[in-house]
A tleap script that builds the chain and sets N, CA, C and O, in Angstrom:
source leaprc.protein.ff14SB
mol = sequence {
  NMET SER ARG ARG PRO ALA THR ALA GLU HIE
  GLY VAL LEU GLY SER GLU THR LEU ASN LEU
  ALA VAL THR GLY GLN ASP ARG ARG ASP LEU
  PHE ASP GLY LEU GLU GLU ALA ILE GLY ALA
  LYS PRO ALA ASN LYS VAL MET GLU LEU LEU
  PRO ASN GLN PRO ALA ASP GLN LEU ALA THR
  HIE THR ASP MET GLY GLU PHE GLY ASP VAL
  LEU ARG ALA GLN LEU ARG ALA GLU MET ALA
  GLU LEU ARG ARG GLN HIE GLY CGLY
}
set mol.1.N position { 0.845 -1.179 0.000 }
set mol.1.CA position { 0.000 0.000 0.000 }
set mol.1.C position { 0.887 1.237 0.000 }
set mol.1.O position { 1.684 1.423 0.919 }
set mol.2.N position { 0.760 2.082 -1.015 }
set mol.2.CA position { 1.577 3.292 -1.084 }
set mol.2.C position { 0.874 4.437 -0.362 }
set mol.2.O position { -0.353 4.525 -0.341 }
set mol.3.N position { 1.683 5.306 0.223 }
set mol.3.CA position { 1.139 6.459 0.934 }
set mol.3.C position { 1.412 7.710 0.120 }
set mol.3.O position { 2.500 7.903 -0.421 }
set mol.4.N position { 0.380 8.562 0.048 }
set mol.4.CA position { 0.548 9.843 -0.620 }
set mol.4.C position { 1.110 10.842 0.380 }
set mol.4.O position { 0.890 10.691 1.582 }
set mol.5.N position { 1.833 11.862 -0.084 }
set mol.5.CA position { 2.342 12.874 0.841 }
set mol.5.C position { 1.189 13.639 1.473 }
set mol.5.O position { 0.171 13.889 0.829 }
set mol.6.N position { 1.355 14.010 2.738 }
set mol.6.CA position { 0.318 14.750 3.450 }
set mol.6.C position { 0.271 16.180 2.947 }
set mol.6.O position { 1.282 16.883 2.947 }
set mol.7.N position { -0.909 16.605 2.517 }
set mol.7.CA position { -1.121 17.982 2.065 }
set mol.7.C position { -2.465 18.442 2.573 }
set mol.7.O position { -3.228 17.652 3.129 }
set mol.8.N position { -2.762 19.719 2.386 }
set mol.8.CA position { -4.072 20.236 2.785 }
set mol.8.C position { -5.182 19.484 2.057 }
set mol.8.O position { -6.268 19.289 2.602 }
set mol.9.N position { -4.906 19.065 0.828 }
set mol.9.CA position { -5.893 18.313 0.061 }
set mol.9.C position { -6.276 17.021 0.779 }
set mol.9.O position { -7.414 16.563 0.681 }
set mol.10.N position { -5.321 16.438 1.501 }
set mol.10.CA position { -5.563 15.185 2.204 }
set mol.10.C position { -5.945 15.393 3.657 }
set mol.10.O position { -5.987 14.425 4.417 }
set mol.11.N position { -6.227 16.634 4.074 }
set mol.11.CA position { -6.719 16.876 5.413 }
set mol.11.C position { -5.680 17.292 6.424 }
set mol.11.O position { -5.983 17.356 7.615 }
set mol.12.N position { -4.463 17.579 5.994 }
set mol.12.CA position { -3.429 18.020 6.926 }
set mol.12.C position { -3.111 19.469 6.598 }
set mol.12.O position { -2.799 19.807 5.457 }
set mol.13.N position { -3.195 20.326 7.619 }
set mol.13.CA position { -2.920 21.739 7.384 }
set mol.13.C position { -1.443 21.975 7.156 }
set mol.13.O position { -0.601 21.507 7.923 }
set mol.14.N position { -1.142 22.682 6.127 }
set mol.14.CA position { 0.209 23.140 5.868 }
set mol.14.C position { 0.104 24.639 5.690 }
set mol.14.O position { -0.498 25.327 6.514 }
set mol.15.N position { 0.677 25.142 4.634 }
set mol.15.CA position { 0.567 26.563 4.360 }
set mol.15.C position { -0.756 26.872 3.668 }
set mol.15.O position { -1.112 28.040 3.510 }
set mol.16.N position { -1.483 25.844 3.255 }
set mol.16.CA position { -2.762 26.035 2.580 }
set mol.16.C position { -3.899 26.003 3.587 }
set mol.16.O position { -3.745 25.471 4.686 }
set mol.17.N position { -5.046 26.574 3.212 }
set mol.17.CA position { -6.229 26.551 4.058 }
set mol.17.C position { -6.988 25.258 3.819 }
set mol.17.O position { -7.223 24.875 2.673 }
set mol.18.N position { -7.368 24.592 4.881 }
set mol.18.CA position { -8.110 23.344 4.784 }
set mol.18.C position { -9.567 23.641 4.460 }
set mol.18.O position { -10.193 24.461 5.130 }
set mol.19.N position { -10.106 22.994 3.455 }
set mol.19.CA position { -11.505 23.164 3.080 }
set mol.19.C position { -12.326 22.128 3.829 }
set mol.19.O position { -12.202 20.930 3.572 }
set mol.20.N position { -13.172 22.586 4.762 }
set mol.20.CA position { -13.956 21.669 5.581 }
set mol.20.C position { -15.317 21.345 4.980 }
set mol.20.O position { -16.081 20.582 5.572 }
set mol.21.N position { -15.636 21.902 3.827 }
set mol.21.CA position { -16.933 21.648 3.213 }
set mol.21.C position { -16.952 20.226 2.656 }
set mol.21.O position { -16.245 19.918 1.697 }
set mol.22.N position { -17.754 19.376 3.255 }
set mol.22.CA position { -17.874 17.989 2.814 }
set mol.22.C position { -19.288 17.801 2.286 }
set mol.22.O position { -20.266 18.040 2.994 }
set mol.23.N position { -19.380 17.376 1.054 }
set mol.23.CA position { -20.680 17.178 0.428 }
set mol.23.C position { -21.186 15.763 0.683 }
set mol.23.O position { -20.441 14.894 1.134 }
set mol.24.N position { -22.439 15.552 0.392 }
set mol.24.CA position { -23.010 14.215 0.478 }
set mol.24.C position { -22.278 13.250 -0.441 }
set mol.24.O position { -22.097 12.078 -0.111 }
set mol.25.N position { -21.862 13.753 -1.593 }
set mol.25.CA position { -21.121 12.899 -2.534 }
set mol.25.C position { -19.754 12.547 -1.960 }
set mol.25.O position { -19.274 11.428 -2.144 }
set mol.26.N position { -19.119 13.497 -1.261 }
set mol.26.CA position { -17.834 13.205 -0.608 }
set mol.26.C position { -18.001 12.071 0.400 }
set mol.26.O position { -17.184 11.152 0.452 }
set mol.27.N position { -19.078 12.144 1.207 }
set mol.27.CA position { -19.338 11.100 2.203 }
set mol.27.C position { -19.610 9.766 1.515 }
set mol.27.O position { -19.166 8.719 1.986 }
set mol.28.N position { -20.334 9.803 0.410 }
set mol.28.CA position { -20.635 8.575 -0.340 }
set mol.28.C position { -19.352 7.964 -0.893 }
set mol.28.O position { -19.149 6.751 -0.826 }
set mol.29.N position { -18.487 8.823 -1.442 }
set mol.29.CA position { -17.214 8.340 -1.984 }
set mol.29.C position { -16.362 7.722 -0.873 }
set mol.29.O position { -15.741 6.677 -1.067 }
set mol.30.N position { -16.339 8.372 0.285 }
set mol.30.CA position { -15.587 7.834 1.415 }
set mol.30.C position { -16.148 6.471 1.811 }
set mol.30.O position { -15.392 5.521 2.009 }
set mol.31.N position { -17.465 6.375 1.927 }
set mol.31.CA position { -18.072 5.097 2.290 }
set mol.31.C position { -17.730 4.015 1.270 }
set mol.31.O position { -17.373 2.896 1.637 }
set mol.32.N position { -17.842 4.356 -0.008 }
set mol.32.CA position { -17.550 3.359 -1.048 }
set mol.32.C position { -16.120 2.845 -0.929 }
set mol.32.O position { -15.875 1.645 -1.054 }
set mol.33.N position { -15.177 3.754 -0.687 }
set mol.33.CA position { -13.779 3.339 -0.527 }
set mol.33.C position { -13.584 2.483 0.716 }
set mol.33.O position { -12.875 1.477 0.684 }
set mol.34.N position { -14.220 2.891 1.811 }
set mol.34.CA position { -14.125 2.101 3.042 }
set mol.34.C position { -14.749 0.723 2.863 }
set mol.34.O position { -14.188 -0.287 3.288 }
set mol.35.N position { -15.903 0.698 2.235 }
set mol.35.CA position { -16.592 -0.576 2.029 }
set mol.35.C position { -15.720 -1.538 1.227 }
set mol.35.O position { -15.652 -2.730 1.528 }
set mol.36.N position { -15.068 -1.015 0.220 }
set mol.36.CA position { -14.188 -1.852 -0.603 }
set mol.36.C position { -12.981 -2.333 0.202 }
set mol.36.O position { -12.543 -3.474 0.055 }
set mol.37.N position { -12.451 -1.459 1.049 }
set mol.37.CA position { -11.231 -1.784 1.788 }
set mol.37.C position { -11.478 -2.651 3.011 }
set mol.37.O position { -10.703 -3.567 3.285 }
set mol.38.N position { -12.572 -2.372 3.766 }
set mol.38.CA position { -12.754 -3.069 5.045 }
set mol.38.C position { -14.092 -3.791 5.181 }
set mol.38.O position { -14.335 -4.453 6.190 }
set mol.39.N position { -14.948 -3.675 4.193 }
set mol.39.CA position { -16.234 -4.359 4.242 }
set mol.39.C position { -17.358 -3.422 4.669 }
set mol.39.O position { -17.116 -2.354 5.231 }
set mol.40.N position { -18.600 -3.845 4.389 }
set mol.40.CA position { -19.764 -2.987 4.609 }
set mol.40.C position { -20.029 -2.690 6.079 }
set mol.40.O position { -20.283 -1.541 6.441 }
set mol.41.N position { -19.973 -3.709 6.926 }
set mol.41.CA position { -20.310 -3.494 8.340 }
set mol.41.C position { -19.331 -2.536 9.020 }
set mol.41.O position { -19.778 -1.583 9.657 }
set mol.42.N position { -18.010 -2.749 8.912 }
set mol.42.CA position { -17.079 -1.783 9.515 }
set mol.42.C position { -17.184 -0.397 8.874 }
set mol.42.O position { -17.046 0.611 9.568 }
set mol.43.N position { -17.429 -0.331 7.552 }
set mol.43.CA position { -17.558 0.963 6.878 }
set mol.43.C position { -18.755 1.726 7.427 }
set mol.43.O position { -18.674 2.935 7.643 }
set mol.44.N position { -19.864 1.030 7.654 }
set mol.44.CA position { -21.043 1.673 8.247 }
set mol.44.C position { -20.726 2.214 9.633 }
set mol.44.O position { -21.156 3.314 9.979 }
set mol.45.N position { -19.985 1.462 10.425 }
set mol.45.CA position { -19.642 1.886 11.782 }
set mol.45.C position { -18.771 3.151 11.739 }
set mol.45.O position { -18.996 4.090 12.502 }
set mol.46.N position { -17.789 3.166 10.855 }
set mol.46.CA position { -16.934 4.352 10.726 }
set mol.46.C position { -17.778 5.567 10.356 }
set mol.46.O position { -17.607 6.639 10.936 }
set mol.47.N position { -18.674 5.411 9.410 }
set mol.47.CA position { -19.497 6.540 8.973 }
set mol.47.C position { -20.416 7.025 10.098 }
set mol.47.O position { -20.688 8.221 10.195 }
set mol.48.N position { -20.892 6.121 10.940 }
set mol.48.CA position { -21.711 6.514 12.090 }
set mol.48.C position { -20.914 7.371 13.065 }
set mol.48.O position { -21.462 8.268 13.705 }
set mol.49.N position { -19.626 7.093 13.175 }
set mol.49.CA position { -18.773 7.797 14.128 }
set mol.49.C position { -18.305 9.162 13.627 }
set mol.49.O position { -17.888 9.999 14.427 }
set mol.50.N position { -18.368 9.396 12.330 }
set mol.50.CA position { -17.928 10.672 11.772 }
set mol.50.C position { -19.038 11.713 11.911 }
set mol.50.O position { -20.213 11.387 11.741 }
set mol.51.N position { -18.678 12.964 12.219 }
set mol.51.CA position { -19.704 14.012 12.325 }
set mol.51.C position { -20.394 14.211 10.986 }
set mol.51.O position { -19.768 14.116 9.930 }
set mol.52.N position { -21.672 14.485 11.041 }
set mol.52.CA position { -22.449 14.687 9.823 }
set mol.52.C position { -23.111 16.060 9.847 }
set mol.52.O position { -24.229 16.226 9.359 }
set mol.53.N position { -22.415 17.045 10.419 }
set mol.53.CA position { -22.940 18.394 10.458 }
set mol.53.C position { -22.263 19.221 9.367 }
set mol.53.O position { -21.121 18.958 8.990 }
set mol.54.N position { -22.978 20.215 8.871 }
set mol.54.CA position { -22.336 21.119 7.907 }
set mol.54.C position { -21.134 21.798 8.565 }
set mol.54.O position { -21.153 22.081 9.763 }
set mol.55.N position { -20.103 22.053 7.786 }
set mol.55.CA position { -18.867 22.629 8.319 }
set mol.55.C position { -19.102 23.940 9.038 }
set mol.55.O position { -18.402 24.247 10.004 }
set mol.56.N position { -20.085 24.730 8.583 }
set mol.56.CA position { -20.311 26.022 9.229 }
set mol.56.C position { -20.945 25.891 10.610 }
set mol.56.O position { -21.077 26.886 11.323 }
set mol.57.N position { -21.338 24.678 10.999 }
set mol.57.CA position { -21.898 24.456 12.334 }
set mol.57.C position { -20.893 23.831 13.296 }
set mol.57.O position { -21.211 23.623 14.467 }
set mol.58.N position { -19.697 23.532 12.824 }
set mol.58.CA position { -18.668 22.954 13.672 }
set mol.58.C position { -17.833 24.059 14.304 }
set mol.58.O position { -17.544 25.066 13.659 }
set mol.59.N position { -17.447 23.876 15.557 }
set mol.59.CA position { -16.607 24.861 16.238 }
set mol.59.C position { -15.179 24.776 15.721 }
set mol.59.O position { -14.631 23.689 15.538 }
set mol.60.N position { -14.589 25.935 15.491 }
set mol.60.CA position { -13.197 25.988 15.056 }
set mol.60.C position { -12.299 26.202 16.272 }
set mol.60.O position { -12.776 26.468 17.375 }
set mol.61.N position { -11.007 26.081 16.051 }
set mol.61.CA position { -10.032 26.342 17.113 }
set mol.61.C position { -10.192 27.780 17.618 }
set mol.61.O position { -10.114 28.033 18.820 }
set mol.62.N position { -10.414 28.710 16.701 }
set mol.62.CA position { -10.618 30.116 17.066 }
set mol.62.C position { -11.886 30.279 17.902 }
set mol.62.O position { -11.884 31.004 18.897 }
set mol.63.N position { -12.970 29.607 17.504 }
set mol.63.CA position { -14.220 29.666 18.274 }
set mol.63.C position { -13.994 29.220 19.707 }
set mol.63.O position { -14.449 29.866 20.651 }
set mol.64.N position { -13.283 28.105 19.859 }
set mol.64.CA position { -13.046 27.567 21.200 }
set mol.64.C position { -12.158 28.497 22.019 }
set mol.64.O position { -12.364 28.641 23.224 }
set mol.65.N position { -11.183 29.123 21.390 }
set mol.65.CA position { -10.330 30.082 22.086 }
set mol.65.C position { -11.122 31.275 22.578 }
set mol.65.O position { -10.945 31.723 23.710 }
set mol.66.N position { -11.999 31.791 21.725 }
set mol.66.CA position { -12.840 32.928 22.105 }
set mol.66.C position { -13.805 32.533 23.217 }
set mol.66.O position { -14.045 33.319 24.133 }
set mol.67.N position { -14.355 31.334 23.147 }
set mol.67.CA position { -15.256 30.847 24.191 }
set mol.67.C position { -14.514 30.749 25.522 }
set mol.67.O position { -15.056 31.119 26.563 }
set mol.68.N position { -13.286 30.255 25.493 }
set mol.68.CA position { -12.467 30.175 26.700 }
set mol.68.C position { -12.200 31.550 27.279 }
set mol.68.O position { -12.226 31.729 28.496 }
set mol.69.N position { -11.940 32.530 26.407 }
set mol.69.CA position { -11.712 33.906 26.871 }
set mol.69.C position { -12.948 34.448 27.583 }
set mol.69.O position { -12.826 35.091 28.626 }
set mol.70.N position { -14.123 34.199 27.040 }
set mol.70.CA position { -15.373 34.658 27.647 }
set mol.70.C position { -15.579 33.983 29.001 }
set mol.70.O position { -15.937 34.643 29.976 }
set mol.71.N position { -15.355 32.677 29.065 }
set mol.71.CA position { -15.523 31.967 30.338 }
set mol.71.C position { -14.559 32.478 31.404 }
set mol.71.O position { -14.944 32.662 32.559 }
set mol.72.N position { -13.303 32.707 31.013 }
set mol.72.CA position { -12.324 33.233 31.973 }
set mol.72.C position { -12.734 34.608 32.483 }
set mol.72.O position { -12.614 34.889 33.676 }
set mol.73.N position { -13.214 35.460 31.594 }
set mol.73.CA position { -13.648 36.803 31.999 }
set mol.73.C position { -14.836 36.717 32.952 }
set mol.73.O position { -14.890 37.455 33.936 }
set mol.74.N position { -15.779 35.833 32.677 }
set mol.74.CA position { -16.933 35.661 33.565 }
set mol.74.C position { -16.498 35.134 34.923 }
set mol.74.O position { -16.993 35.589 35.954 }
set mol.75.N position { -15.582 34.183 34.932 }
set mol.75.CA position { -15.096 33.627 36.187 }
set mol.75.C position { -14.381 34.691 37.011 }
set mol.75.O position { -14.587 34.784 38.221 }
set mol.76.N position { -13.546 35.491 36.363 }
set mol.76.CA position { -12.860 36.574 37.081 }
set mol.76.C position { -13.859 37.560 37.677 }
set mol.76.O position { -13.693 38.003 38.813 }
set mol.77.N position { -14.883 37.899 36.922 }
set mol.77.CA position { -15.902 38.834 37.417 }
set mol.77.C position { -16.633 38.244 38.619 }
set mol.77.O position { -16.877 38.944 39.603 }
set mol.78.N position { -16.982 36.966 38.545 }
set mol.78.CA position { -17.658 36.302 39.672 }
set mol.78.C position { -16.757 36.244 40.907 }
set mol.78.O position { -17.208 36.475 42.029 }
set mol.79.N position { -15.488 35.936 40.685 }
set mol.79.CA position { -14.554 35.866 41.817 }
set mol.79.C position { -14.371 37.249 42.444 }
set mol.79.O position { -14.311 37.368 43.667 }
set mol.80.N position { -14.284 38.283 41.625 }
set mol.80.CA position { -14.156 39.649 42.139 }
set mol.80.C position { -15.387 40.029 42.945 }
set mol.80.O position { -15.263 40.669 43.989 }
set mol.81.N position { -16.565 39.650 42.485 }
set mol.81.CA position { -17.811 39.939 43.218 }
set mol.81.C position { -17.823 39.215 44.558 }
set mol.81.O position { -18.221 39.799 45.566 }
set mol.82.N position { -17.397 37.960 44.591 }
set mol.82.CA position { -17.342 37.217 45.840 }
set mol.82.C position { -16.352 37.853 46.826 }
set mol.82.O position { -16.630 37.954 48.021 }
set mol.83.N position { -15.211 38.274 46.313 }
set mol.83.CA position { -14.236 38.951 47.183 }
set mol.83.C position { -14.808 40.237 47.766 }
set mol.83.O position { -14.628 40.542 48.945 }
set mol.84.N position { -15.509 40.987 46.902 }
set mol.84.CA position { -16.112 42.233 47.359 }
set mol.84.C position { -17.160 41.969 48.437 }
set mol.84.O position { -17.224 42.682 49.438 }
set mol.85.N position { -17.977 40.945 48.226 }
set mol.85.CA position { -19.040 40.617 49.182 }
set mol.85.C position { -18.486 40.127 50.515 }
set mol.85.O position { -19.083 40.364 51.565 }
set mol.86.N position { -17.359 39.454 50.472 }
set mol.86.CA position { -16.812 38.840 51.682 }
set mol.86.C position { -15.581 39.575 52.210 }
set mol.86.O position { -14.841 39.047 53.040 }
set mol.87.N position { -15.372 40.787 51.726 }
set mol.87.CA position { -14.304 41.632 52.248 }
set mol.87.C position { -12.913 41.132 51.953 }
set mol.87.O position { -11.989 41.432 52.710 }
set mol.88.N position { -12.725 40.391 50.898 }
set mol.88.CA position { -11.407 39.824 50.588 }
set mol.88.C position { -10.720 40.608 49.607 }
set mol.88.O position { -9.596 40.277 49.228 }
savepdb mol mol.pdb
quit
């Protein structure tokens, strides 16, 4: 089995932007390849485990970073309020 070099086209980020838009046909092609390689039952299981949401509904690394920033700010505000209330 030969391996192709890892590129953005193959799902590995390099200097190129990764395209997360996966169409129904892309999923079908993936299933067909899996079915041929590992059989129908394991291919079905793999497809069940893969997310089936549109890319624009998935959280990005940036989204999670911003969410963490908001949570930290809220926690600091709550802690400051508790200190103020309890004279600390």
